[in-house]
C-alpha positions as CSV (number, residue, x, y, z in Angstrom):
1,M,123.4,105.4,129.2
2,I,123.5,108.8,127.6
3,T,122.9,107.7,124.0
4,L,119.6,105.4,125.5
5,I,118.5,109.2,126.8
6,L,118.9,111.1,124.1
7,V,117.1,108.7,122.0
8,V,114.1,108.5,124.0
9,H,114.1,111.9,124.7
10,I,114.3,112.7,120.6
11,I,111.3,110.0,120.1
12,V,109.3,111.9,122.7
13,S,109.8,114.9,121.6
14,I,108.9,114.0,117.5
15,C,105.6,112.4,119.4
16,L,104.6,115.1,121.5
17,I,105.0,117.4,118.3
18,L,103.0,115.4,116.1
19,I,100.1,115.4,118.5
20,V,99.9,118.6,119.0
21,L,100.0,119.2,115.0
22,L,97.3,116.6,114.7
23,Q,94.8,118.2,117.5
24,V,95.1,121.8,115.4
25,G,94.5,120.1,112.1
26,K,90.8,118.7,113.6
27,G,90.0,122.0,113.6
28,A,91.1,123.6,117.1
29,S,91.2,127.6,116.7
30,L,94.2,129.7,118.2
31,S,91.8,130.9,120.8
32,G,91.2,127.4,121.8
33,L,94.9,126.9,122.6
34,F,94.6,129.3,125.1
35,G,91.9,128.3,126.8
36,G,88.6,129.7,124.7
37,G,87.4,132.5,123.3
38,G,88.1,135.6,125.6
39,G,91.7,133.9,127.2
40,G,93.9,134.5,123.4
41,E,92.7,138.2,123.7
42,A,94.1,138.7,127.2
43,I,97.3,137.3,125.9
44,F,97.5,139.3,123.0
45,G,96.9,142.5,124.8
46,G,93.0,143.1,122.8
């Protein structure tokens, strides 16, 4: 049972990583990841 949960967890994790990488590859900027133009500056103290 533990092995099944571990395998499912690994598969879901890999899928999430691939989804994020594909979204960034479509032209999403770094500031877009933080909710828009001004949001990124507030996080980095700018």
